[in-house]
C-alpha positions in Angstrom: 114.7 -143.2 56.9 113.2 -145.2 54.0 109.6 -145.4 52.9 109.4 -148.9 54.5 110.4 -147.6 58.0 108.0 -146.3 60.6 108.3 -142.6 61.4 110.8 -141.7 64.1 110.3 -138.0 64.6 107.1 -137.3 66.6 105.3 -134.0 66.9 106.1 -132.9 70.5 103.0 -132.3 72.5 100.8 -134.3 70.1 97.1 -134.1 71.0 95.7 -136.4 73.6 92.0 -136.2 72.7 89.4 -138.4 74.1 89.8 -142.0 73.0 86.7 -143.3 71.1 87.0 -146.8 72.7 83.5 -148.0 73.5 83.4 -148.7 77.2 80.4 -151.1 77.0 81.7 -153.1 74.1 85.2 -153.4 75.3 84.2 -154.0 78.9 81.9 -156.8 77.7 84.7 -158.3 75.7 87.1 -158.0 78.6 84.9 -159.8 81.1 84.0 -162.4 78.5 87.7 -162.9 78.1 88.2 -163.3 81.8 85.4 -165.8 81.9 86.4 -167.7 78.8 89.2 -167.3 78.8 126.6 -172.5 89.9 128.5 -170.9 89.8 129.8 -168.5 92.4 130.7 -164.9 91.7 134.3 -165.7 90.7 133.2 -168.3 88.2 130.5 -166.1 86.6 132.5 -162.9 86.6 131.6 -159.5 87.7 129.1 -157.4 85.6 131.2 -154.4 86.4 134.6 -155.6 85.2 134.2 -154.0 81.7 136.0 -150.7 81.4 133.8 -147.6 80.9 136.7 -145.7 79.4 137.2 -144.8 75.7 134.8 -144.0 72.9 131.5 -145.7 72.1 133.1 -148.2 69.7 135.9 -149.1 72.1 133.3 -149.8 74.8 131.2 -151.9 72.5 134.3 -153.9 71.5 135.1 -154.4 75.1 131.7 -155.8 76.0 131.5 -158.7 73.7 132.7 -160.1 70.4 132.4 -158.1 67.2 129.9 -159.3 64.6 130.9 -159.2 61.0 129.2 -156.5 58.9 127.5 -159.1 56.7 125.8 -160.7 59.7 122.5 -158.9 60.0 121.2 -160.6 63.1 120.5 -157.4 65.0 119.3 -155.2 62.2 115.9 -155.5 63.9 115.6 -156.4 67.6 112.2 -157.4 69.1 111.9 -157.8 72.8 108.9 -159.4 74.5 109.0 -159.0 78.3 106.8 -161.2 80.4 106.5 -161.1 84.2 107.9 -162.6 87.4 109.5 -166.0 86.8 113.0 -167.2 87.6 115.4 -169.0 85.3 115.3 -172.2 87.3 111.5 -172.1 87.5 111.0 -171.9 83.7 114.2 -173.3 82.1 116.1 -175.0 85.0 115.0 -178.4 83.7 115.4 -177.7 80.0 118.5 -179.8 79.4 120.2 -182.9 80.9 123.9 -183.0 80.0 123.3 -185.7 77.4 120.8 -183.5 75.7 123.2 -180.6 75.1 124.9 -180.4 71.7 128.7 -180.7 71.7 130.5 -177.7 73.2 127.5 -176.4 75.1 127.0 -176.3 78.9 124.1 -174.9 81.0 123.8 -173.9 84.6 120.5 -175.7 85.3 119.1 -177.9 88.0 120.1 -181.2 86.4 123.7 -179.9 86.6 123.3 -178.3 90.1 120.7 -180.1 92.3 119.7 -177.5 95.0 117.5 -177.2 98.0 116.3 -174.9 100.8 115.4 -175.7 104.4 111.8 -175.4 105.4 110.0 -175.2 108.8 111.4 -177.6 111.4 114.6 -178.1 109.4 113.0 -180.2 106.6 115.0 -180.1 103.4 113.0 -179.0 100.4 114.8 -179.8 97.1 114.2 -178.0 93.8 111.8 -180.2 91.9 109.6 -180.4 88.8 105.8 -179.8 89.1 103.8 -182.9 88.3 100.1 -183.7 87.8 97.4 -182.4 85.5 98.1 -179.4 83.3 95.8 -177.3 85.4 97.5 -178.4 88.6 100.9 -177.7 87.2 100.2 -174.3 85.6 98.6 -172.7 88.6 101.7 -173.1 90.8 102.6 -171.3 92.9 99.1 -170.8 94.0 99.9 -167.9 96.4 101.9 -164.8 95.4 105.5 -164.6 96.4 107.2 -161.6 97.9 108.9 -159.4 95.3 110.2 -156.2 96.9 113.7 -155.6 98.1 113.1 -156.9 101.7 111.6 -160.1 100.4 114.3 -160.7 97.8 117.1 -160.0 100.3 115.5 -162.7 102.6 115.3 -165.1 99.6 118.9 -164.6 98.5 120.7 -164.3 101.8 118.4 -166.2 104.2 118.2 -163.1 106.4 117.1 -159.5 106.0 120.7 -158.5 106.3 122.2 -158.5 102.7 125.8 -159.1 103.6 128.4 -161.3 101.8 127.7 -163.8 99.1 124.1 -164.7 98.6 123.5 -168.3 99.7 120.2 -168.5 97.8 118.8 -170.2 101.0 115.8 -168.2 102.1 113.1 -168.8 99.4 111.1 -171.3 101.4 111.3 -169.2 104.7 110.2 -166.1 102.9 107.4 -167.8 101.1 106.1 -169.2 104.4 106.1 -165.7 105.9 104.4 -164.1 102.8 101.8 -166.9 102.6 100.9 -166.4 106.3 100.6 -162.7 105.7 98.3 -163.1 102.6 96.2 -166.1 103.7 96.1 -165.7 107.5 97.4 -169.1 108.3 100.6 -171.1 107.9 101.0 -173.1 104.6 101.3 -176.9 104.5 104.5 -178.5 103.2 102.8 -179.2 99.8 101.9 -175.5 99.7 105.3 -173.9 100.7 107.4 -176.3 98.6 105.8 -174.8 95.5 108.3 -171.9 95.6 111.0 -174.5 94.9 109.2 -176.0 92.0 109.7 -175.5 88.2 108.2 -176.6 85.0 109.2 -179.7 83.1 109.9 -178.8 79.4 106.6 -180.3 78.2 104.6 -178.0 80.5 105.5 -175.0 78.4 105.7 -176.4 74.9 106.0 -173.0 73.0 108.9 -171.7 75.2 110.6 -175.1 75.2 110.4 -175.4 71.4 111.9 -172.0 70.9 114.6 -172.5 73.5 115.7 -175.7 71.9 115.3 -174.7 68.3 117.3 -171.5 68.8 119.1 -170.5 72.1 119.0 -169.3 75.7 121.0 -167.1 77.9 121.6 -169.0 81.2 123.1 -166.0 83.1 120.6 -163.2 82.3 120.0 -161.3 85.6 117.3 -158.7 86.4 118.6 -155.2 87.0 117.3 -154.8 90.5 116.6 -157.3 93.3 113.1 -156.0 93.6 109.8 -155.0 91.9 108.4 -154.9 88.4 108.3 -151.1 87.8 112.0 -150.7 88.9 113.2 -153.4 86.6 111.2 -152.2 83.6 112.5 -148.7 84.2 116.1 -150.0 84.1 115.5 -151.9 80.9 115.2 -148.7 78.8 116.7 -146.0 81.1 119.6 -147.8 82.7 118.3 -146.6 86.0 115.3 -146.8 88.3 116.0 -143.3 89.6 116.8 -144.7 93.1 113.5 -146.5 93.4 113.3 -150.1 94.6 109.5 -150.2 95.1 106.5 -149.8 92.8 104.7 -147.4 95.0 106.5 -146.9 98.3 108.2 -143.7 99.4 106.0 -141.3 97.5 103.3 -143.4 95.9 102.7 -144.0 92.2 103.1 -140.3 91.5 106.9 -140.5 92.1 107.2 -142.1 88.6 105.7 -139.0 87.0 108.4 -136.8 88.7 111.5 -138.7 87.7 114.2 -136.7 86.0 113.9 -136.4 82.2 117.0 -138.4 81.6 117.8 -139.9 78.1 116.4 -143.3 77.5 117.4 -145.7 74.7 114.3 -144.4 72.9 115.7 -140.9 73.0 119.1 -142.1 71.8 117.5 -144.0 68.9 115.3 -141.1 68.0 118.1 -138.6 68.0 120.0 -140.8 65.6 116.9 -141.2 63.4 116.8 -145.0 64.1 113.2 -146.2 64.1 111.6 -147.7 67.2 108.2 -148.7 68.5 106.5 -149.9 71.6 103.7 -152.3 71.0 101.0 -152.9 73.6 97.6 -154.5 73.8 94.9 -151.9 73.0 92.5 -153.4 75.5 94.8 -152.3 78.2 94.4 -148.6 77.2 97.9 -147.5 78.4 101.5 -148.6 78.1 103.5 -149.1 81.3 106.7 -148.5 79.4 105.5 -145.1 78.3 104.3 -144.1 81.8 107.5 -145.2 83.6 109.6 -142.9 81.4 107.0 -140.2 80.8 109.2 -137.2 81.5 111.5 -138.4 78.8 109.2 -139.9 76.2 105.7 -138.5 76.6 106.1 -136.6 73.4 106.3 -139.9 71.6 103.2 -141.6 73.1 101.0 -140.8 70.0 103.6 -141.5 67.4 105.8 -144.4 68.5 103.3 -146.5 70.6 101.1 -148.9 68.7 98.7 -151.8 69.2 99.6 -155.5 68.7 97.4 -155.4 65.6 99.9 -152.9 64.2 102.8 -155.1 65.2 101.4 -157.9 63.1 100.8 -155.5 60.2 104.3 -154.2 60.4 105.8 -157.7 60.5 103.7 -158.8 57.5 104.7 -155.8 55.4 108.4 -155.8 56.4 108.1 -152.6 58.3 109.4 -153.6 61.8 111.6 -150.9 63.1 115.2 -151.3 64.3 113.9 -151.8 67.9 110.5 -153.1 69.0 109.4 -153.6 72.6 106.3 -155.7 73.3 104.2 -155.5 76.4 101.8 -158.3 77.4 98.5 -157.7 78.9 99.2 -156.8 82.6 96.0 -155.2 83.6 93.0 -157.1 82.2 92.7 -160.6 81.0 96.4 -161.2 81.4 98.8 -162.9 79.2 102.0 -161.9 81.1 102.7 -165.2 82.9 102.6 -163.5 86.3 102.0 -166.1 89.0 98.7 -166.4 90.8 97.9 -163.7 93.4 95.2 -165.3 95.5 92.8 -163.5 97.7 90.9 -165.1 100.6 87.6 -166.7 100.0 86.8 -169.9 98.1 85.2 -168.5 94.9 87.7 -165.6 94.6 90.6 -168.1 95.2 89.4 -170.4 92.4 88.8 -167.6 89.9 92.0 -165.9 90.7 94.0 -169.1 90.4 92.3 -169.8 87.1 92.8 -166.4 85.6 96.4 -165.9 86.8 97.4 -169.5 86.6 95.9 -171.7 83.9 94.6 -169.0 81.6 97.4 -166.6 82.0 100.1 -169.2 81.4 98.5 -170.6 78.3 97.6 -167.1 77.1 101.2 -166.1 77.5 102.4 -169.1 75.5 99.8 -168.0 72.9 101.3 -164.5 72.8 104.8 -165.8 72.4 103.7 -168.1 69.6 101.8 -165.2 67.8 104.9 -162.9 68.0 107.2 -165.6 66.9 105.0 -166.6 63.9 104.7 -163.0 63.0 108.4 -162.7 62.7 108.9 -166.2 61.1 106.6 -165.2 58.3 107.9 -161.7 57.9 110.1 -160.6 55.0 112.5 -159.3 57.8 112.9 -162.7 59.5 116.5 -163.2 58.5 117.5 -159.8 59.9 115.5 -159.9 63.1 116.4 -161.2 66.6 113.5 -161.9 69.0 114.4 -161.9 72.7 111.8 -163.3 75.2 112.6 -162.5 78.8 111.0 -161.6 82.1 111.1 -158.4 84.2 112.0 -160.0 87.5 112.2 -163.4 89.1 109.0 -163.0 91.1 110.4 -164.5 94.4 110.7 -168.0 92.8 113.7 -170.2 93.5 116.9 -169.8 91.6 120.2 -171.3 92.6 122.8 -168.9 91.0 123.8 -165.9 93.2 123.4 -162.6 91.4 126.8 -160.8 90.7 127.9 -157.3 91.6 127.2 -154.5 89.2 128.1 -150.8 88.9 125.6 -148.3 90.1 124.1 -146.2 87.3 125.8 -143.2 88.9 128.7 -143.6 91.3 128.1 -140.1 92.7 124.5 -140.8 93.6 123.3 -141.2 97.1 121.7 -144.5 98.2 118.2 -144.9 97.0 115.0 -146.2 98.7 115.7 -148.5 101.6 119.4 -147.4 101.5 120.0 -149.6 98.4 123.1 -148.7 96.5 122.4 -150.5 93.2 125.7 -152.3 93.3 124.3 -155.8 92.6 121.9 -157.4 90.2 118.6 -159.1 90.8 118.1 -162.9 90.4 118.3 -164.7 87.1 115.4 -164.6 84.8 114.6 -166.7 81.7 115.9 -165.4 78.4 115.3 -167.1 75.0 116.8 -165.7 71.8 115.4 -166.5 68.4 117.4 -165.7 65.2 118.4 -167.1 61.9 122.0 -166.6 63.0 121.8 -168.9 66.0 122.3 -172.7 65.8 119.6 -174.9 67.5 120.5 -175.8 71.1 122.7 -172.8 71.7 123.4 -171.8 75.3 125.0 -168.4 75.9 126.9 -168.4 79.2 127.9 -164.7 79.3 126.8 -162.7 82.3 124.2 -160.3 80.8 121.2 -158.5 82.1 118.4 -156.0 81.3 120.8 -153.2 80.4 122.5 -155.5 77.9 119.7 -154.7 75.4 120.7 -151.0 75.7 124.3 -151.9 75.3 123.5 -154.0 72.2 121.5 -151.2 70.6 124.2 -148.7 71.4 126.8 -151.0 69.8 124.6 -151.7 66.8 123.9 -148.0 66.1 127.0 -146.3 67.4 125.1 -144.6 70.3 126.5 -143.2 73.5 125.6 -145.1 76.7 123.0 -143.9 79.1 124.5 -144.6 82.5 127.5 -146.4 84.1 125.4 -149.5 84.4 124.7 -150.0 80.7 128.1 -148.7 79.8 129.6 -151.7 81.6 127.0 -154.2 80.4 128.0 -156.9 77.9 126.2 -156.9 74.6 124.1 -159.8 73.3 126.2 -160.2 70.2 127.8 -163.4 71.4 124.5 -165.2 70.8 125.4 -165.2 67.1 126.9 -168.6 66.2 126.6 -168.7 62.4 128.2 -166.9 59.5 125.2 -167.5 57.3 121.5 -167.2 58.1 119.2 -170.2 58.6 116.3 -169.6 56.1 113.1 -168.8 58.0 111.5 -171.6 56.0 113.5 -174.0 58.1 112.3 -172.6 61.4 109.7 -174.7 63.3 106.1 -173.7 62.8 104.3 -173.3 66.1 100.6 -173.7 66.6 99.0 -171.0 68.7 97.6 -172.6 71.9 93.9 -172.3 72.6 93.2 -170.6 75.9 90.7 -172.7 77.8 87.3 -171.5 79.2 86.9 -170.9 82.8 84.3 -173.1 84.7 80.9 -171.5 84.3 80.4 -171.7 88.1 83.1 -169.1 88.6 81.8 -166.4 86.3 79.7 -164.7 88.9 82.9 -163.8 90.7 84.4 -162.0 87.8 84.1 -158.5 89.1 86.0 -159.4 92.3 89.0 -160.9 90.6 92.3 -159.5 91.8 94.7 -157.9 89.2 97.9 -157.2 91.2 100.3 -155.3 88.9 97.3 -154.2 86.8 95.9 -152.2 89.7 99.3 -150.7 90.1 99.2 -149.5 86.5 95.8 -148.0 87.0 97.2 -146.3 90.1 99.9 -144.8 88.0 97.3 -143.3 85.6 95.2 -141.9 88.4 98.2 -140.4 90.2 98.7 -138.1 87.1 95.3 -137.5 85.7 92.9 -138.0 88.7 94.9 -137.8 91.9 91.8 -137.5 94.1 89.9 -140.4 92.6 89.5 -143.5 94.7 91.8 -146.4 93.7 89.9 -149.3 92.2 90.0 -152.7 93.9 88.6 -155.0 91.2 88.7 -155.6 87.5 85.5 -154.0 86.5 86.1 -150.8 88.4 89.7 -150.6 87.1 88.4 -150.9 83.5 85.8 -148.1 84.0 88.5 -145.9 85.7 90.8 -146.3 82.7 87.9 -145.6 80.3 87.3 -142.3 82.2 90.9 -141.2 82.6 93.2 -142.6 80.0 91.9 -140.1 77.4 93.6 -141.6 74.4 97.0 -141.0 75.7 98.8 -143.5 73.4 98.7 -144.2 69.7 97.1 -147.4 68.4 97.6 -147.7 64.6 99.1 -146.0 61.6 95.7 -145.7 60.1 94.5 -143.7 63.1 97.5 -141.4 63.0 96.6 -137.7 62.5 
């Protein structure tokens, strides 16, 4: 380790003293922020066709092209993982064929027009949202189903997941979920939203990066189910048999998972520096909690705030691997679709916070991270990957392929799932000096491909059979010399608009969806008998009482 690298060896059992965060000041800021603020399987190939035999280097060579030693694209890997959007929803309309550079092809909706059947047999084609910015960015205005039962219905058109997914049940499942959440059937204009997607100009930051650098058009989620399971797979190569956030044992189940090695453990054992960056206003890191039995000893030493990320980027001290969490609890910038409760004021505030504000705030986060890397001394040796944890029940036309279970000897997990297939496609944008503008990588990859890439880069042993079989991301490299960062596009950070003043009185009743789940995780460990909060303000107070300075924030505060 050099003087310019963050520390990699923590002090096990580091103190978890009371955090000095001011509840009143931070809560005031929080609430002000809320107010102001085709391929078939044969064509695509099988994720499991790569041999798991041989040594680490042989496996790495078998999972993708070798990168010359003088290509430093993956010396530093930064991953920003947002929430709950499908590939077709975000990037399906990115390129017409005549917009692709020579030699490139993409599996989008211009290339493969698609549809589902709605109530009464009406055909609902995939389409681009139109209208005002606010009208576009809030869609879909009611949350979609995300757990295994819903995703099976979306993919197969039935609850029985047998045969090749027809990708035919998105509308039918959305209709059922809408009725369950809202108490009445949706109109056609409401249920067709699940088939909609964004025109490129609706998300200018993501579009600029996708076109100026590259995308993966066959990046699949690890599990056809919820957020926690997919985020667990991303760094552990397994979700420990779980396909729900809190079913079959509640949130406390995540505290009791086996202390299996994660990619963080592999890196640490090899003295390769890594960090997880999270927003300090959220108090805790979901990444740290989901793998707590394996990495709790690193919470104070390797977890840092976004302020520290920007300081590290400016000073050229980004570690070999950085993982960035958006705000998923309060004042979100995770791009999670709207989750609307009943009641007019709550509906409008929820749609605003999780629609317009969340989408623009997520674009602002992407721009901030990108600009931090673009202006860093490490820009030429850093690859930024922007992806999503799961598809969020939104339409995608490409059937997910088969995949090896993490452990062939394991018994089926929750709901009898055997982990032998991937979840739907998610957007994945890759930014690097070693990538030509307009690059489209067609390889079948997924969440565990990041593990595979880091293992190949640093000669580490794989974690599970799933990541041992995964292709690396090294095929994204298209250049033999780096594009100077001075030639990268400069991106202005979007301004997050203010909410209508008439909605501010409803602020304490705004729904937080995944955020309340994260609070539930904290309480399951540190206050198991405490009531679960049902609103933003109570959730914040609960974290202030129980998070107890669990995670590090800055190098300056390190003791």
